C-alpha positions in Angstrom: 0.0 0.0 0.0 1.2 3.5 -0.8 1.6 6.5 1.4 -0.2 9.3 -0.5 -0.3 13.1 -0.4 -2.8 15.3 -2.1 -2.2 19.0 -2.7 -4.9 21.3 -4.0 -3.7 24.7 -5.4 -6.5 27.2 -4.9 -6.2 30.8 -3.7 -9.9 30.9 -2.7 -9.9 27.4 -1.3 -6.9 28.1 0.9 -8.7 31.1 2.3 -11.9 29.1 3.0 -13.9 30.8 0.3 -14.3 27.7 -1.9 -14.9 24.0 -1.1 -12.2 21.7 -2.4 -14.1 19.2 -4.5 -11.3 18.0 -6.7 -9.0 17.0 -3.7 -11.8 15.2 -2.0 -12.7 13.4 -5.2 -9.1 12.3 -5.7 -9.0 11.1 -2.1 -11.9 8.8 -2.8 -10.4 7.6 -6.1 -7.1 6.5 -4.5 -8.5 4.9 -1.4 -7.8 1.4 -2.7 -4.1 2.3 -3.4 -3.2 3.2 0.1 -3.5 5.7 2.9 -3.8 9.5 2.2 -1.5 10.7 4.9 -1.2 14.4 3.9 -3.9 16.5 2.4 -3.4 20.2 1.8 -5.2 23.1 0.2 -2.7 25.9 -0.5 -2.6 29.1 -2.4 -1.4 29.0 -6.1 1.9 30.6 -5.1 5.2 29.5 -6.6 7.2 29.3 -3.3 4.4 27.8 -1.3 3.8 25.1 -3.9 7.6 24.3 -4.1 7.9 24.2 -0.3 4.8 21.9 0.1 6.0 19.5 -2.6 9.5 19.2 -1.0 8.0 18.8 2.5 5.6 16.0 1.5 8.4 14.3 -0.5 11.4 14.7 1.8 10.0 15.2 5.3 6.9 12.9 5.1 8.6 10.5 2.6 5.4 9.9 0.7 5.2 7.4 -2.2 2.8 9.3 -4.3 1.9 13.0 -4.4 -1.1 14.1 -6.5 -1.8 17.8 -7.3 -5.0 19.4 -8.5 -6.5 22.8 -8.9 -4.5 25.8 -10.0 -5.9 28.5 -12.2 -5.5 26.8 -15.5 -3.4 28.3 -18.3 -3.1 31.7 -16.8 -0.3 33.9 -15.4 -1.3 33.0 -11.9 -0.9 29.2 -12.5 2.4 28.3 -10.8 2.0 24.6 -10.5 4.0 23.5 -13.6 6.9 25.8 -12.8 6.9 24.9 -9.1 6.9 21.2 -9.9 9.6 21.5 -12.5 11.7 23.4 -10.0 11.7 20.6 -7.4 11.7 17.4 -9.4 14.9 15.7 -10.6 13.4 14.2 -13.8 10.3 14.6 -15.8 8.8 11.6 -17.6 6.6 13.0 -20.4 5.4 9.7 -21.7 3.5 9.0 -18.4 2.0 12.5 -18.6 0.7 11.8 -22.1 -0.8 8.6 -20.9 -2.6 10.5 -18.1 -4.0 13.0 -20.6 -5.2 10.3 -22.9 -7.0 8.5 -20.1 -8.7 11.7 -19.0 -9.7 12.6 -22.5 -11.2 9.2 -23.2 -13.3 9.4 -20.0 -14.1 13.1 -20.0 -13.8 14.4 -23.6 -14.6 18.0 -22.7 -11.9 18.1 -20.1 -8.2 18.4 -20.6 -5.4 18.2 -18.1 -2.8 20.2 -19.9 0.0 20.2 -17.4 0.7 16.8 -15.8 4.3 16.3 -14.8 5.5 12.9 -13.7 8.7 12.2 -11.8 9.7 8.7 -10.7 11.6 8.6 -7.4 13.8 5.8 -6.6 14.7 5.6 -2.9 17.7 3.7 -1.7 
């Protein structure tokens, strides 16, 4: 079983102005994979996202960290840049597989920015 973290990037959600539906949905979806040990709703801020990703990976030693939310393709969306800043390696083929699966199930939705990094721990 995996140790899982979920991070929702939402300015309004982090201020209690909006309910986090996507994070809660992801939590239900991954319940059979393991235990969600960390669940955060944070602002869509570059430094906050980077720090939270590093904390969940390095301090909490999670096996899987899923991110959701953000402001879409806009200047305020910092998720891709924050993720790229803290990962050692991006695996584009896995991101494409995620997009394809989402588009088959939800043809009107698109997840334009998935980034995947495998982590091998000694």
